[in-house]
KERO-147894 format. One record per residue (C-alpha): x, y, z; residue in three letters. Coordinates in steps of 0.05 Angstrom, whole numbers, plus 5000, padded with zeros to 4 digits. Layout:
N
XYZALA ...
end
This chain:
1133
440446324192MET 436246604142ARG 437747244099ILE 432747634057ARG 432148234017THR 425948604021THR 423049083961ALA 426149843953GLY 433150023988LEU 431949694064LEU 437649164067ILE 436948664119ILE 443748264136LEU 444247734180CYS 451947834210LEU 453747154204SER 459546674221LEU 461646534157PHE 466946764128SER 467347254066LEU 472047464015SER 476847984055VAL 479448183992TYR 474748363915ALA 476547953860GLN 474648483806TYR 471949003851ILE 475449633823ASP 472650353854ILE 476250993835ASP 474351523895TYR 476852233916PRO 482652153967THR 484452893974GLY 480353354016ASP 474153284022ILE 468653784061CYS 460853824080PRO 456653884026GLY 461753733975ASP 459653163906GLU 463952493916VAL 463652073853LEU 464151403856PHE 467251163791VAL 465750433783ASN 471550113731ASN 470149403749SER 470648923692ALA 462448813662ASN 459749093724PRO 453448833690GLY 454148203701ALA 453048213778HIS 449048423827THR 450549053871TRP 449549413938LEU 451850083960TRP 452950224038THR 455450944046PHE 455851094115CYS 455450464152LYS 455150414229ALA 462250464261ASP 463249904308PRO 469450194344ASN 463750654372GLU 459550664431ALA 452750294418PRO 446250554443VAL 443050134501GLY 434750084484ASP 431149894542PRO 425249504535GLU 418549424575ILE 416748704591ASN 410548764542TRP 403948504582ASP 409548144639GLU 410547564604LEU 417947494616LEU 419647134672GLN 426446934671SER 429447094607PRO 436446694596VAL 437246684520TYR 434746894457LEU 434446794381SER 433447454333LEU 431447274262ASN 427847574198GLU 422947234167ASP 419147654096ASN 422248374125GLY 419148194194VAL 423648094249PHE 422447574318TYR 425547574381SER 424146914415PHE 425746894480ILE 427746344530ASN 424246364599ASN 427845874644TYR 420945674676SER 414445964675GLU 414346314739LEU 421246604755GLU 426046174766TYR 422245594795ASN 424344904779ASN 417144644788ASN 414544844715TYR 416244784647PRO 419445224617GLY 417245784563LYS 417546174495ILE 416046774491THR 416047104410ARG 416447914402TYR 414248104325THR 418648734300TYR 415848974236PRO 421449514245GLU 427949294282LEU 428550024302ASP 421150014328GLY 416549794375LEU 415249044386PRO 408148794374GLN 403348174389ASP 408147894443PRO 404747234462ILE 407946624486ASP 408146004444LEU 403445454454ILE 408044824450ILE 406444174479ALA 411543784520GLY 414944344535MET 421744044581PRO 423144494642LYS 429344914666ASN 429845294593LEU 436945534575GLU 439945544505GLY 436045834438LEU 437045764366GLN 432145884308ILE 435145824238VAL 431945724168TYR 433745034123ASP 433845404056GLU 438244774027TYR 432644214040VAL 427044274072THR 425245124062ASN 422945074129LYS 425245424201TRP 426644984259TYR 428345214334GLY 433744864386PHE 433144904463ILE 437544614512VAL 437144544589GLY 436644164651GLY 438044094719ASN 442743804760PRO 438443754812LEU 432943254777TYR 438642894732ASN 435743234664SER 439343514609SER 437143484539TYR 437143744469LEU 429643904428ALA 428244164368ARG 421244554345ILE 418844604277ASP 415645214267PHE 413944984191GLY 413645604139ALA 413146154176SER 415846404241LEU 408746664254ASP 406545934280ASN 404046004354PRO 403645214360SER 410144974336PRO 411744184350VAL 416543974396LEU 421843344394THR 425643154448MET 432642964405LEU 437142814457VAL 435942614540ASP 442142524574ASP 439642374660PRO 445942074652GLY 450942694638PHE 454842314585THR 454842884532ASN 450643424560LEU 450643604636ASN 446544234650PHE 448144574575PRO 447645294567HIS 448845624506ASP 447145404427LEU 449545524364TYR 447145154305ILE 448045334234PHE 450445074167TYR 457144884136ASP 458745064059ASP 465044704058ASP 461543994075ASN 454844184059ALA 452543924130THR 448644354192TRP 452744314251HIS 452244464322GLY 455444774395PHE 453344734467THR 457244914527VAL 454844384587ASN 455344854659LYS 454844284698GLY 461143924674SER 466044484642GLY 464844094575GLU 463544294500VAL 459743794460THR 458043864392ARG 451743684345PHE 451943374269ASP 445943374230PHE 449742874181ASN 442142634154ASN 438843324156GLY 436743904202ILE 430143494215ASN 433542874231GLN 437442704304VAL 444542924302PRO 450842574321ASP 452642754389VAL 460042774409GLU 463842974474ASN 469143444464LEU 470943494543GLY 473744074585ASP 480144064549PHE 484543834611GLY 480244414663GLY 481944934624MET 474045064621LEU 470645014692GLN 462945374680GLU 463145384602PRO 456645874593VAL 455846244523GLY 459045974437ILE 460746214379PHE 463345924315PRO 467446294263ILE 470946204209SER 476946514173GLU 478146484099LEU 485346364087ASP 485646284010GLY 481745793988SER 480345314059VAL 476145674115ASN 478845534188ASN 474245424235TRP 475045724309HIS 469345744369VAL 469646174435PHE 467646094495VAL 465546534557THR 466846164623ASP 463146424684TYR 469046314720VAL 475346314673GLY 473946814627GLY 474246824549LEU 476446124522PHE 478245934433ARG 477845264405LEU 481445244341ASP 478744784296PHE 483244824234GLY 480344654171SER 474944154191ASP 470444194244LEU 469143444252LEU 475543514286ASN 475243194360SER 481943454381SER 481744224374PRO 486544644415VAL 483645034465CYS 487245704489SER 485246324537SER 484546944513VAL 486647634547THR 481048094545THR 483648784591THR 479849254581SER 478849914635THR 473249624669GLN 474848944703ASP 470448434663ILE 467847914715LEU 463147294702HIS 462147324629MET 456047044601ARG 455447054532ASP 458347334463LEU 455647454401SER 461447634346LEU 459847914272PHE 463948204205ARG 464048964186SER 467848984127CYS 474748684139ASN 474448694212GLU 471648224268ILE 467748494318TYR 463848284376GLY 460648374447TYR 460448104512ILE 455048114571VAL 457748014642SER 457048054712GLY 453447824776ALA 452248394810ASN 450649104793SER 457649354808SER 460348794747GLU 455348954702TYR 457949044637ASN 458049094555LEU 465548924534VAL 466849144461SER 471248594421LEU 474948814356ARG 480348314320PHE 486748424283ASP 487547734293ASP 481947184305ILE 487546794331THR 491247394375GLN 488547724439ASP 482848304417PRO 481449064438ILE 477049134487CYS 472749624510THR 468549684565SER 462050154558TYR 458549904632GLY 451349774624THR 449950384581LEU 447150864628GLY 443650334663ASN 439649914611SER 443549234627ILE 441848914686GLU 445548324695TYR 445548194616GLY 445447354610HIS 445847224534SER 446747714473ILE 443047504403SER 446447464332ASP 448548254303VAL 443348474250PHE 444148954203ARG 439049324174VAL 440349874121GLY 447750174146SER 445250134232ASP 446649484267TYR 442249124317TYR 443548574375ALA 437748384435MET 439848294501ILE 435947794558CYS 437048214625ASN 435647754679ILE 435948224737ALA 429748674708THR 426148164664LYS 426048564605ASN 430248624535ILE 435249144516THR 435849374443ARG 442349554419LEU 442649984360ILE 449550144330LEU 447150814284PRO 450250994222SER 451151664204CYS 444852174184GLU 448152744145ALA 448552344078VAL 443552434010ASN 442951714008ASN 444551194047HIS 444650574006VAL 443950483936PHE 443449833892THR 446749813824GLY 452549863790PRO 454150603784HIS 451450993846PRO 449451803838PRO 454252323873ALA 453952313948ILE 454052863990ILE 456752894059TYR 453753404112ASP 457553274173GLU 464553204180SER 468752554205GLY 470051894187PRO 465351474132LYS 466350844113GLN 462750564047VAL 461349784038GLU 460449563971VAL 458148833958ILE 456848423896THR 453547843882ASP 449847853960PHE 448447103989GLY 452646703939THR 457746373926PRO 461246973888LEU 459847463933GLN 464847893949GLU 466348533989ASN 469849193987LYS 471349844037CYS 472550504026ILE 474850894088ASP 473851694076LEU 473852184114PHE 469652854115ILE 474753424140ASP 472453864185PHE 469954634191LEU 475254964245PRO 471154924305PHE 467955504345GLU 472255754404ALA 469855634475ASP 472256264500THR 477156834487ILE 481256874545HIS 482857634559GLY 479058294605PRO 471958424594VAL 472559044622VAL 478159614592VAL 479560324595CYS 480660794545PRO 487360844521GLY 488660134538ASP 493059574503THR 490258824510VAL 491558204499ILE 486157704467TYR 487056924443PHE 483656304441VAL 486355594453ASP 487855324393PRO 481655174344LEU 481554424319ASP 481854434251TYR 484155204236ALA 489255424192ASP 487256164202SER 484256594242TYR 480757154230ASN 479657764280TRP 473858294279SER 473058944325PHE 467959574335GLN 469960324320PRO 474660494373GLY 479859954368MET 485559614336SER 489258974338GLY 495658714309THR 495357854304THR 501257484335ALA 505257004295THR 500256434306ASP 493956854288GLU 490356594351ALA 493457194394THR 492157944381ILE 494258584409GLU 488159024412VAL 489959844422ALA 483460194455ILE 483260854430SER 482661354490SER 477061684455SER 472361064454ILE 466361164480ALA 464560934545PRO 459560334553GLY 458859584514SER 462559404449HIS 465058684423SER 471058304392ILE 469557644347GLU 473657124327VAL 473256444274TYR 477755954242GLY 479255874169ILE 481555314137ASN 480254954057HIS 473154824075CYS 471755534091GLY 470355934158ASN 467955594220GLY 462755954272PRO 465356634300ALA 465556704375TYR 463557384397ILE 465957624472MET 462158334501ASP 466958744538ILE 465659374572HIS 469260134567VAL 470660444635ASP 470861144646THR 477461464683SER 477261604748THR 478662394765LEU 477962884825ILE 474163474813ASN 473763714887ASN 479363654942HIS 478863785019PRO 481464485045ILE 488064585066ASP 486664765133ILE 480064545185LEU 480064995250ALA 474464645299VAL 473564805368ASP 474864175417GLU 468863685425GLY 466463925348ASP 466263495296ALA 470663605235ALA 468263445163GLN 473663365106PHE 469963185027SER 472163034955VAL 468563044894ILE 469962504843ALA 467762194781GLU 468861474754GLY 466160754744THR 467060334809ASN 469760824847LEU 471760684915MET 474661164979TYR 479461125029GLN 480961575081TRP 488261725116GLU 491962015175GLU 497762245183SER 500462475255ARG 507962675239ASP 506363165189GLY 505562755131GLY 511462295140ALA 507361645140THR 499561575133TRP 495561045166ASN 488860785129ALA 481860955174LEU 477860435205THR 468660605201GLU 470960585291THR 470061275329TYR 471561785324PRO 471161635252TYR 466361505204SER 464961465132GLY 471761265119VAL 470460885063TYR 466161425015THR 467062084994ASN 465562375061THR 469862355134LEU 466762595202VAL 470762715266ILE 465862655332GLN 468762965397ASP 475563165363VAL 480763375415GLU 485763865423SER 491863365421THR 489063285346MET 491663935319THR 496963815276GLY 493263185244TYR 493663165166GLU 487462735135TYR 487762545054ARG 482962075014CYS 484661664961LYS 480261464907VAL 480260824864TYR 477060634797GLY 477360224740SER 481060634686CYS 487660974689ALA 489561294741PRO 487760714783ILE 488961064853GLU 488961774857ILE 490962174924VAL 487162794941SER 489563394969GLY 492163475047GLU 488163755095CYS 491264065164ILE 486564015232LEU 486964585289VAL 483664515344VAL 483965125406GLY 489365485409SER 492165145479LEU 499364925477LEU 499664255520THR 506863915529THR 508163295533VAL 514763165558GLY 517562555572VAL 513961895566ALA 515061275585GLY 523061225575ALA 528560715593GLU 535760615587ALA 541160135621CYS 546660325662PRO 552160695637GLU 549360805570SER 547461465530ASP 539361595517VAL 535562075481ASP 529462315512ILE 524762675468PRO 519963245493VAL 513863165449ASP 508463755442ILE 500563725418VAL 499964225364GLY 498264955371PHE 495965655337SER 497066345363GLN 502666235388VAL 508466735394ASN 512266585457GLU 513865955504LEU 517565795562GLU 518865125584LEU 523664835651ARG 523664105673ILE 527863825729THR 531863075729HIS 536062725777PRO 542662895788THR 543262115767GLU 542762315699LEU 548162805667GLU 545663205622TYR 549463245546LEU 545663645506GLY 539463635449PHE 538463525372SER 532763495326ASN 529064165353VAL 522064145312HIS 522564425247ALA 516965045263GLN 521265195329LEU 526665545292SER 530965885352GLY 529265385402LEU 534165455462THR 535364875513VAL 540565005581ASN 542364715639SER 543465225679PRO 544464885743THR 545064025746PRO 538363755748GLY 534464365708VAL 534164495638ILE 531265065613GLU 528065105545ILE 525165855507ALA 522866035443TRP 520466695414ASP 517066575349GLY 511966955305THR 506267305331SER 499866845315GLY 504266315280GLN 501065495284THR 506065015312ILE 504164285281LEU 504163685336SER 510663365348GLY 516563255373LYS 519963985398MET 526763725421VAL 531663165442ASN 534163175512LEU 541862725507MET 543962365573PHE 548162015612HIS 545961405657THR 551361305718HIS 546660875761VAL 548160145773GLY 541859755795ALA 534559795772GLY 530760435796CYS 525460875768ASP 526761705771PHE 521662295759SER 522362855710PHE 519463475732ASP 515864035695GLU 517764455740ALA 514965045697TYR 512665145632CYS 508465775602ALA 507866165528TYR 503966825498TYR 498466805455THR 495867505428GLU 499267865497GLY 496367415548THR 501066915590LYS 498166245599LEU 501265735649GLU 500864985631ASP 499064445686GLU 504164165728TYR 505763415699GLN 510962865715GLN 514262345681HIS 517361685697THR 524661525680PHE 526860755683THR 534860575693ILE 534059765674LEU 538259315734PRO 543058765709LEU 540858025718PRO 540257815791GLN 544457315830THR 541056585815PRO 540956135876SER 544755485864ILE 541254965805PRO 537254365827SER 535553775797GLY 538452995801ILE 544952985842VAL 546852205836ASP 546451835769ARG 548551225733CYS 553051315670GLU 549551345596GLY 546251745551SER 539252065577GLU 537352805581VAL 535653085645ILE 532053825672SER 535454235712TYR 533054965733ASP 533655495781VAL 527455995818PRO 526456525772SER 532157055792PRO 529657825772MET 530458255715TYR 532157565678THR 530457575611ASP 535356905590SER 539656445615TYR 547456215609ASN 548655605632TRP 555055195640VAL 557254505651LEU 563854285675TYR 568353835650PRO 564953895576PRO 565953135556GLU 560753035606ALA 554753225569GLY 551953865530SER 546254375541ILE 541754505491THR 537955315503GLY 537555875544THR 531755785584SER 529355555652ASN 529254965664PRO 534354685619VAL 535754015593ALA 542953705598ILE 545053155554THR 548452685587TRP 554452405548ASP 553551695542GLU 560351435569TYR 561952015623PHE 562351785693HIS 565552155756GLY 564152845779ASN 561653465735ALA 558454135757TRP 553354635743ILE 552655365757LYS 548355935707VAL 547056665698LYS 541657135673GLY 542157515619ASN 538158145601ASN 538058785549GLY 543659065586CYS 547958495597GLY 549057975639GLU 549457785708GLY 553757445761ALA 554356645763PHE 550256255809SER 553755715859ASP 555755055826SER 552254465836LEU 555953795841GLN 553453215804ILE 555952505815ILE 555652095755THR 557451315784ASN 560950845728PRO 557150285698LEU 562949685702PRO 567149555653LEU 567848885607LYS 569848305640ALA 576247955619ALA 575447225587VAL 574046725637PRO 580746365665LEU 579845525672GLY 579844845641ASP 577944825565THR 579944105568ASN 573943705592LEU 570342985587CYS 564042785586GLU 560442715657ALA 565843015688GLY 565343285758PRO 563844175774ALA 568444575743THR 570245275767GLN 572745895722TYR 574746495743THR 574847185703THR 578747815721LEU 578048535702GLY 570348875694GLY 572449455746ASN 566949705781TYR 563749065788ALA 559948865841ASP 556548155818THR 557447805756TYR 551847395710LEU 555246815683TRP 553046585615SER 553345845588ILE 552045665511GLU 548745225498PRO 544745155561PRO 543944425546ALA 551644375569ALA 549444495635GLY 547744975695THR 552545515720VAL 552245685796THR 554946425832GLY 555247135816THR 561147255838GLY 568247305802ALA 569046515804THR 562046015780CYS 561745355781GLU 559544905715VAL 555744245736PHE 555043925662TRP 550943575638ASP 552042755645PRO 549642695567GLU 553043205544TRP 558543235486VAL 561443855451GLY 563044605438MET 561044995499THR 562545745507THR 561746165587LEU 561946835585THR 561347285650ALA 556647965640LEU 559748565689SER 554648815739GLN 553349405786ASN 547449795821GLY 547350235756CYS 546449615706GLY 550749225664ASP 556549275627ALA 555849505563ARG 558248825529GLU 559648235562LYS 566447835577SER 569047495512ASP 567946755507ALA 572446135533ILE 571445645493PHE 571044865529ILE 571344245497ASP 567943675537VAL 570543055501ASN 566842415499PRO 568641785549LEU 571041205512PRO 566240595501GLU 569239915524ILE 567739145504ASP 570738645545ILE 571537955528TRP 576437275556ALA 577836685524SER 574136265581ASP 570036605626THR 569435865675VAL 575835695682THR 579735235733TYR 586135625780LEU 592435665753ASP 589335615676ALA 591336065629PRO 585936595614VAL 586737095551SER 582737795555PHE 580738315493ASP 576938865485ALA 573939395437ASP 574240005448VAL 570440585413TRP 568541415425ARG 574341815461GLY 579942035427ALA 584841585392GLU 591141355419PRO 588940955470TYR 592540665529SER 590240135577TYR 591239815647HIS 588139175674TRP 587839195746ASP 593138575741PHE 598838995716MET 603839395759ASN 601240035779GLU 603540585730GLY 603340145677TRP 599840105619PHE 599839795549SER 598440075479SER 593339515462THR 587639045497PRO 590038375488ASP 593737925549THR 593237355574THR 595137125654ILE 594736395690ILE 589836675750PRO 593236455820ASP 587936615859ASP 580836545877PRO 578937275855TYR 576237295779HIS 573638015765GLU 577538325725TYR 577639055709ILE 580739395638LEU 581440245654THR 582340595580VAL 585041295580VAL 583941645513ASP 588242245480SER 584942745517ASN 585742445585ASN 578542235596CYS 578541545641VAL 573040965622MET 573640355667THR 570339695650SER 570939025688LYS 569038225675ILE 568137615710ALA 571136995703VAL 568136325739LYS 573936075779ILE 574335275792LEU 578035045852LEU 581434365840PRO 578034015893MET 580433285895PHE 576532805935MET 580732175939PRO 576531505912ASN 579031085972ALA 582231166044PHE 584130636088THR 582830816164PRO 587630326197ASP 591130876246ASN 598430706208ASN 598331446191GLY 597031386121LEU 589831596094ASN 586731466151ASP 582031956141THR 576832146083PHE 577732866063LYS 578833326004GLY 585333695984PHE 585134305943VAL 592234595907THR 594735255905GLY 595335795955ASN 586535755970VAL 585536086038GLU 577036266054GLY 573235606028VAL 566935446075LYS 564234776071TYR 560434266086ARG 560933516068MET 555732976086PHE 557532166078VAL 552031666054TYR 551830956063SER 550330626003ARG 543230456028GLU 542831236040GLY 543031286127THR 547931916128GLN 554031676171VAL 557732336170TYR 558133036170TYR 562533626174GLU 563434476160GLU 568034946167GLY 570035606144ASN 577135386124GLU 576634806076PHE 584734676088SER 582834496157MET 578533996147MET 577933366194THR 576432926157GLY 570832136163TRP 575131626215ASP 570531086179GLY 566431016239THR 559131106249PHE 557431216326LYS 563530956345GLY 562730346312GLN 567830146250ASN 563130096185CYS 564629626135SER 567629586084SER 564629866015GLY 562630445972VAL 559631096012TYR 557231745979ILE 559932375996TYR 556733065980MET 560333685991LEU 558034435989TYR 563334915986TYR 563835685984GLU 569736225972ILE 568636836030MET 569837486003GLY 569337345928TYR 563637525894ASP 566337205822GLY 561736625842ILE 555036655873GLU 553636165923GLY 555435475938GLU 558834995893GLN 557034195891LEU 561433725880LEU 559032995896LYS 562232295886GLY 562631625905SER 570031295947PHE 571630645972THR 572430456045LEU 577629976047LEU 580329526120ARG 
end
């Protein structure tokens, strides 16, 4: 990449991948390390040895890469951009060029070749000029990565490199574009360097990075293959203008899946450069390839890099790394949709460790689907980079500006002038010597320009005050303030607290009402901060100058009016009324007959005589003390008529004492009154109390039961206020509820010498009854044992406020509440009889209990006992019965066998029958669950454990299975399964006699030759097996006979040894010519007649004859069918 310096102080740096010296070897600068304030002169003293032997570049306010950049979206000039994917930002002779690869001439159209659009920037912070599409012959389709470099080592020419392709068209390539000596060339020449349709080394390559390796004095390049997840290296060993060597470094064990961005960087370790290549993977995130000191290493180590930020970093596209002073920074563009678009900054404290990441989002929607980012350039103290946006088809310029408030940004020379910073905060100074040479060194100096105290956001405290107030004002602690200064206007004074951010202000009682102000500012070693001024308002004290008159007399039906005159600020009014001589006051509302209740004048329309003695006053509220003041009180007198009210709404319980008030309405000009009250005799008069304060001398007498006389003789013309005249005390004697009348039999009074009589009035007094006796409760009376809630109620009895329910016995359950209906929570385990009753309550006491409701709780069945029965059975045995005892209250039983495969259970009574599965062997459990009409018992019985034992298996053999009668035969057997030891019984043994072994030997003495072995194991499980032995009869046929009637051998017949019966036979005799000369058959061989040597009554001649004897032992199945015995014999005469 080319780095040039133009005339003047415009310094243009490409922040390259190459390692710079981290610690300057000979740069020695003195600078202030203490307090520096805005406006101070800052001197940098160059103490370096022989400074004149080097070139010097000073930047005094470099941009801070830790701050967020500014996104400056540019328009798509002349709408040349169609599908911008990757770009290269370069500087040539002080002019910047931005070259943008468009995937195709039309937006993502695979049928058209790609194109390169060039923007020209005379100033990198200005607008681009002369946008053109380069005319390049042979431009391939599907452009992706782009890198433009300047070969200052051999050819002194500009070269562009592009990669791209499409797996759908078996296309992947690397091409070079020759610009010649200037990037202003509009028609550069394209040369295809690598065409790889077979995807051997290139497979849909994306990003590209070409750079010069100073250590090996050669050019290298890297690209990433999205199609295969592999990294490819280019080595231009013969020069940048030649075809490179290509090596596929692989996908590193599948760690890379869809790599799309790549950036190499080296770090100086002593005198050795260690190379690292960072790869962004669209699927997998960020990876680092560590090559060590040799870029030609074919087996770099791949590591995943953790990138954690406040916003998820999804679908990474491209990255760019750069150095700032002694730190390595970078940017990543990522996201596949609007919710993911993101610019992420990276800061590496150690290039081999995970970076610190900060998400900046879309920088105010200036980045939309950022596909790639250029190298980062520094112009003077500012940083710049370009981003391709796929979604909006435009370019975003990133700007990381330096500070502005400095008198000199850049200086070239060994001894800079004094530098003045006008703004506070951290500043970074960078000193570079011998820039662009192998001797280049860097030194970074961190300064901090102290802040003046910040201005207060507000002063906390009241904005309206009153004369004589003492108020507290304070500010939140001001950043960078060491102390505070408060100031006031005349009439106010203040005392600060220890922290000086709080002040107590005294407002003079003589201060002029109106607007005033208070201000505060912070102070530190750099001076005074800006002042904050708060306006306050001083109010006037509240005062009532004119009060209502003491007594206001009006005629009934007229309007009464009361007024006050007050002064102060923000005055408010509230008129109040008292009807008990000033003991209590009630605020009036703006309702008839009252109006003006919130003003200084109250008007009462249509006053009534009953309002005589009412008092009125006004409360006035203001902003300043006194905040609330009360006017004088005015008594209202309406006319002069006396009206007694007497008792009203009185009531009491039986056999109780009660006070009954006699009330009066206020009156005036009265000098005497008489009052007689009659009452029911059920009320016993006890006396009186609490005489009206203005009726001193009032007398009360009861001359006869049921009559009370009240009299008063006062001063002529006296005004009496409304209120209670007297309390009459009674005792009630009535036990049932009833109402009685108080009759005002006579009422007279004298005013101005005239006797006036009041109208007759009657008042009602109620003696309250006790509650009525309830009827019997209703509800469920037959239930089952168990926890449940059931409601019971009674028809509501009269005079009842609440209910007292009782459940007996208490253990049956619980009752909650005093309402009707009421809920009973039945005890889970209760059964039997219970009763519920209820009585009423009211304010006078309790009534009588109702009759009880009987409730029957039927029991659940109890747990059944362990079943009884045989617990040791044999396989394939007969059905077995089992019986359970217990389970009180049970009607039926539910039997269960486990496992179910063992067999089936029948029966629902206390005895069940188990039908065993003929193939079941093993342990089995059987349980019984008691049941009745209320349900199941709470638990089933304990289990009986039944062991079903396997039957023995028998394999029998004999020494001979075909033998003759009376020949010895040996028997033996193998037995397995079942339980040892076994006992053995052969059917030829004596009954009841068993052997401990199966082997035995017998001599058959009869033709019944099927033998049975019975085996019994230790569990008494029995198995039988049988074996057949073919018994051949010892049949004897003579070989000659002499039919001469001498009683010896006169007939030819067979003989059998032994006691054999039941042998059926057929015998044929043939001459040598084949003529049948004799035939005999019978059912008993021993009774055979035999051949007498004749044929058809004629003696047969001597000679040899043939016999064929067929025999069958009847009733024995050991030998199946007839047996044949044949031979020859001689007839002798």
